[in-house]
N, CA and C of each residue as an Amber inpcrd file, in Angstrom:
protein
   201
-133.6040000 -33.0190000 148.7620000-133.2070000 -33.3200000 150.1150000
-132.0880000 -32.3590000 150.5030000-132.1720000 -31.8230000 151.6950000
-131.1300000 -30.9710000 152.2380000-130.4690000 -31.7050000 153.3970000
-129.1440000 -31.7220000 153.3870000-128.3950000 -32.4070000 154.4420000
-127.4550000 -31.3970000 155.0870000-127.5580000 -31.2440000 156.3840000
-126.6670000 -30.3390000 157.1130000-125.3170000 -31.0210000 157.3100000
-124.2720000 -30.2980000 156.9860000-122.9170000 -30.8060000 157.1900000
-122.3150000 -30.0040000 158.3340000-122.0710000 -30.6730000 159.4520000
-121.5600000 -29.9830000 160.6390000-120.1650000 -30.4680000 161.0160000
-119.4330000 -30.8650000 159.9980000-118.0680000 -31.3400000 160.2290000
-117.1950000 -30.8660000 159.0790000-115.8910000 -30.9430000 159.2750000
-114.9750000 -30.5300000 158.2240000-115.0570000 -31.5150000 157.0680000
-115.1790000 -30.9970000 155.8620000-115.2490000 -31.8180000 154.6680000
-113.9640000 -31.6210000 153.8760000-113.3360000 -32.7090000 153.5140000
-112.1250000 -32.6960000 152.6970000-112.4020000 -33.4750000 151.4170000
-111.5430000 -33.3270000 150.4080000-111.7370000 -34.1320000 149.2090000
-111.8090000 -35.6200000 149.5670000-112.7450000 -36.3040000 148.9520000
-112.9800000 -37.7400000 149.1200000-113.5900000 -38.1240000 150.4710000
-114.0890000 -37.1560000 151.2440000-114.8280000 -37.4650000 152.4600000
-116.0900000 -38.2300000 152.0790000-116.4440000 -39.2350000 152.8600000
-117.6590000 -40.0100000 152.6110000-118.6030000 -39.8250000 153.7940000
-119.8390000 -39.4460000 153.5090000-120.8400000 -39.1990000 154.5560000
-121.9850000 -40.1900000 154.3810000-122.4070000 -40.8240000 155.4670000
-123.5040000 -41.7870000 155.4760000-124.8000000 -41.0810000 155.8480000
-125.8480000 -41.2940000 155.0370000-127.1820000 -40.7890000 155.3370000
-128.0700000 -42.0330000 155.4330000-128.4100000 -42.3920000 156.6490000
-129.1550000 -43.6280000 156.8720000-130.5800000 -43.5480000 156.3260000
-131.0150000 -44.6580000 155.7320000-132.3930000 -44.8370000 155.2490000
-132.8190000 -43.8400000 154.1730000-131.8710000 -43.3170000 153.3990000
-132.2060000 -42.3930000 152.3080000-131.6860000 -42.8950000 150.9640000
-131.2980000 -44.1590000 150.8920000-130.7730000 -44.7140000 149.6530000
-131.8560000 -45.3550000 148.8010000-131.4680000 -46.3030000 147.9960000
-132.3770000 -47.0020000 147.0950000-133.3410000 -47.8750000 147.9000000
-134.5670000 -48.0530000 147.3810000-135.5250000 -48.9410000 148.0540000
-134.9880000 -50.3760000 148.1020000-135.2840000 -51.0610000 149.1950000
-134.8830000 -52.4640000 149.3440000-135.9860000 -53.3190000 148.7360000
-135.6150000 -54.1670000 147.7960000-136.5920000 -54.9860000 147.0710000
-137.4220000 -55.8310000 148.0300000-138.7340000 -55.8300000 147.8160000
-139.6450000 -56.6180000 148.6380000-139.9010000 -56.0140000 150.0070000
-139.5720000 -54.7400000 150.1710000-139.7190000 -54.0940000 151.4760000
-140.1260000 -52.6390000 151.2740000-140.6670000 -52.0280000 152.3010000
-140.9760000 -50.5970000 152.2680000-139.7950000 -49.7640000 152.7470000
-138.7160000 -50.4330000 153.1040000-137.5450000 -49.7460000 153.6390000
-136.6170000 -49.2720000 152.5340000-135.7670000 -48.3320000 152.9000000
-134.7260000 -47.8440000 151.9990000-133.3640000 -48.2120000 152.5740000
-132.4020000 -48.3640000 151.6910000-131.0240000 -48.6050000 152.1240000
-130.3750000 -47.2940000 152.5350000-129.0840000 -47.3620000 152.7520000
-128.3340000 -46.1740000 153.1490000-127.8010000 -45.4480000 151.9220000
-127.6450000 -44.1560000 152.0370000-127.0920000 -43.3210000 150.9850000
-125.7030000 -42.8770000 151.4300000-124.7330000 -43.0350000 150.5470000
-123.3660000 -42.6140000 150.8380000-123.0160000 -41.4670000 149.9060000
-122.5910000 -40.3550000 150.4830000-122.1870000 -39.1880000 149.7070000
-120.6690000 -39.0590000 149.7690000-120.0430000 -38.9790000 148.6100000
-118.6060000 -38.7500000 148.5400000-118.3900000 -37.3660000 147.9470000
-117.5960000 -36.5600000 148.6090000-117.3590000 -35.1860000 148.1860000
-116.1140000 -35.1210000 147.3110000-116.2810000 -34.6150000 146.1270000
-115.1720000 -34.4190000 145.1940000-114.9640000 -32.9160000 145.0790000
-114.0690000 -32.3910000 145.8750000-113.8730000 -30.9540000 145.9890000
-112.6940000 -30.5290000 145.1190000-112.9160000 -29.5170000 144.3100000
-111.8440000 -28.9480000 143.5040000-111.5850000 -27.5260000 143.9920000
-110.3680000 -27.2740000 144.3870000-110.0000000 -25.9450000 144.8650000
-109.4880000 -25.1110000 143.6900000-109.8690000 -23.8420000 143.6170000
-109.3890000 -22.9950000 142.5220000-107.8830000 -22.7870000 142.6160000
-107.2480000 -22.6660000 141.4690000-105.7970000 -22.4440000 141.4620000
-105.4650000 -20.9590000 141.5820000-106.4400000 -20.0970000 141.2670000
-106.2270000 -18.6580000 141.3650000-107.5040000 -17.9810000 141.8510000
-107.3210000 -16.8270000 142.5030000-108.4370000 -16.0000000 142.9380000
-108.2260000 -14.5850000 142.4170000-109.3140000 -13.8940000 142.1140000
-109.2210000 -12.4740000 141.7880000-108.8940000 -11.7160000 143.0720000
-108.2770000 -10.5440000 142.9370000-107.8720000  -9.7420000 144.1030000
-109.0590000  -9.4750000 145.0290000-110.2140000  -9.0980000 144.4880000
-111.3950000  -8.8120000 145.3120000-111.8520000 -10.0400000 146.0850000
-111.7500000 -11.2020000 145.4590000-112.1400000 -12.4550000 146.1190000
-111.1750000 -12.7580000 147.2630000-109.8910000 -12.5780000 147.0290000
-108.8840000 -12.8110000 148.0780000-109.1560000 -11.9120000 149.2800000
-109.4010000 -10.6330000 149.0060000-109.6350000  -9.6780000 150.0880000
-110.8930000 -10.0440000 150.8780000-111.9300000 -10.4960000 150.1810000
-113.1690000 -10.9020000 150.8360000-112.9300000 -12.1160000 151.7380000
-112.1630000 -13.0940000 151.2400000-111.8690000 -14.2970000 152.0310000
-111.0390000 -13.9520000 153.2600000-110.0370000 -13.1150000 153.0860000
-109.1900000 -12.7100000 154.2110000-110.0220000 -11.9980000 155.2660000
-110.9010000 -11.1110000 154.8230000-111.7600000 -10.3710000 155.7480000
-112.6790000 -11.3220000 156.5210000-113.2690000 -12.2910000 155.8230000
-114.1690000 -13.2520000 156.4760000-113.4130000 -14.1000000 157.4860000
-112.2020000 -14.5230000 157.1310000-111.4090000 -15.3370000 158.0550000
-110.9820000 -14.5200000 159.2740000-110.6220000 -13.2650000 159.0700000
-110.2160000 -12.4220000 160.1970000-111.3740000 -12.1830000 161.1580000
-112.5910000 -11.9810000 160.6170000-113.7580000 -11.7470000 161.4730000
-114.0750000 -12.9780000 162.3200000-113.7250000 -14.1450000 161.8330000
-114.0470000 -15.3850000 162.5320000-112.8130000 -16.0890000 163.0780000
-111.7370000 -15.3670000 163.2690000-110.4630000 -15.9520000 163.6870000
-110.5770000 -16.7260000 164.9980000-111.4390000 -16.2810000 165.9030000
-111.5770000 -16.9650000 167.1860000-112.2200000 -18.3480000 167.0340000
-112.8660000 -18.6110000 165.9080000-113.5270000 -19.9060000 165.6810000
-112.6580000 -20.8630000 164.8570000-111.5410000 -20.3760000 164.3370000
-110.6830000 -21.1960000 163.4880000-109.7020000 -21.9910000 164.3260000
-109.4550000 -23.2160000 163.8960000-108.4410000 -24.0410000 164.5610000
-107.4570000 -24.5320000 163.5130000-106.2210000 -24.6120000 163.8790000
-105.1800000 -25.1030000 162.9840000-105.0260000 -26.5900000 163.2370000
-105.0700000 -27.3550000 162.1670000-104.9540000 -28.8170000 162.2980000
-103.5640000 -29.2520000 161.9520000
């Protein structure tokens, strides 16, 4: 299953996917599926990776918002 994520995801974000969970006993229906994101951020980046990230962020600066 592929699920499009069109919102900001932070550690411990929970996303509801309706009717994609476990089957409901005695029924043809399915329950809801809850996805919890456990995101681990790297503590270090290689120089080339840093430069690539900076370049990508600069190219898309008009789409970035500060929260």
